[in-house]
C-alpha positions, 0 to 999 in steps of 0.5 A, a space after each residue: 129746307 124752307 126759308 123764313 119771313 124776311 123781317 125775322 131773318 137776323 134773329 132766325 139766322 142767330 138761332 140757327 147759329 146757336 142750334 148748330 153749336 149746341 149739337 156739335 162736339 167741341 173739335 167740330 166747334 173748334 173747326 167751325 170757329 177757326 177764323 184768322 183775324 178780324 172779319 175784314 181780314 184779306 184771308 176771309 175774302 178767299 174763296 173758290 167754287 172748284 172741288 177740293 177742300 176749304 177751311 172750316 168744319 166739313 159736312 162730310 162726317 155730320 150725323 143726321 141731326 147735324 146736318 139738319 141744323 146746317 140746312 136750317 142755317 143755310 135756308 136763313 140766308 135765302 128766300 124759299 126759291 133761293 133755298 131750293 136753288 142752294 139745296 139743288 145744287 147739293 143735290 146735282 153734285 150728288 148726281 155727278 158723284 154717282 156718275 163718277 161711281 162715287 157714294 160719299 158724303 156731301 163735302 161742303 165746308 161750314 164756318 162761324 165767323 164771330 159771336 152770334 150771342 154778341 153785339 158786334 158784327 158776325 157771319 158764316 159761310 158755306 162753300 164747296 163745289 159749286 156753292 158758295 155763300 158768304 153771310 154778314 150780319 150786323 144791327 145794320 142788316 145782313 149781306 149774302 154776296 158773293 153768291 155762287 150757285 153751279 150745275 154739272 151737269 147743266 141738264 141732268 141726263 138720267 135718274 128720277 130727275 132726268 131732264 132737270 135743269 137747276 139754273 134753267 130759268 137763268 138760261 132761258 130768261 137770258 135766251 129769250 132777251 138775246 133772241 128778241 134782239 134784232 139789228 144794231 141792238 143785237 150787235 151791241 149785246 153780243 160781244 163774241 162768237 165763242 164764249 169765255 171758259 168761265 166766269 170773267 170774275 172768277 173767284 177775285 177777292 173784289 169783283 171788277 165790273 170793268 172785267 166785263 164787256 159793256 153790252 147793250 144798255 136798258 135804255 136802248 132796249 124796246 119795252 118788252 126787252 127791258 122787261 126781261 132784263 128786269 126779270 132776269 136780274 130779279 131772278 138773281 136778287 130773289 136768291 136772298 131774303 125778300 127784304 134785302 132783295 127788295 133793298 137791292 133792287 131799290 137802289 138799282 131803280 134809284 140809280 136809274 135802270 138806264 145804267 143796266 146792261 146786258 151783254 152774250 156770247 157764243 151760240 144762241 140755240 139751246 144746247 150750244 156753249 154760252 155766256 151772258 152777264 149783267 152790269 149795274 153801278 152796284 152789282 154784277 151777274 154772271 152765267 156761263 154754260 161752257 164747259 163739257 160741251 155746254 153741260 156745266 153751268 155756273 152762276 154768280 151774284 157779286 155786289 160792288 159794295 156789299 160783297 163780304 159785308 164790306 159797307 156794314 163793316 165799315 159802317 159799324 167800325 165808323 159808328 162804334 169804334 172811332 
């Protein structure tokens, strides 16, 4: 599942949405487009990363060609690395089902919001266990948050991919950062010996950074530690298409990197239950590997202004529908 050049993201996404509509049966199209109300309706901010059915078209009954087109659509919302990551979440979920003795088809739900052929805002979503991708498109740009990827198990224990850690880089970068801190710096970063059982923002419709601990700020870190924090943040932003990732990073730099902060809870050694978060004025990042004795990981990137495309919708309605 590849990604497309960033300059073509919106047009490629539109083409992929049209292609999906073209290969579906009428009843499948009805399920795909069954959306209540306008794109800023509160119902469209309801989401979950837990197992269970969602609104929309299930991928469980799709044929190979239909699933291939869904994969192309999913890729358009990501960089090459991001596309590999979300595909990996689906593959780890298959592995988990195999461990439980189930060989059923993938169960993710796709929703098309609005009309990809029109001039109005439109978008789409793909949700299922440990995967949540939310996309909004207007003439002013795209938005791709909330963006959630989980992995159960966090480390694959058997089969051809034994030892594979889908979210290994996200974990390892953060551990390198926390273990490089000493004295008062580490004391400021570590907010609890016991980590929370899950990400603190859960599936909240609006991400509240005040739910997260303050932690250690960037301007109190040594140069090498600052570089690690920057790499960790970029790891999450770079899930998105390159142009949007650059936009988010440029805004962060313009606001001042000193406003970034990092916090950790739990054990420091690999295999121990742990949690971390990054706070910034515009976004937040959370990661936990606490369930199943530290072998069940969650990661989420939320944007305070961009989640659900709120800023783009507000700008569009102000400019076009005053």
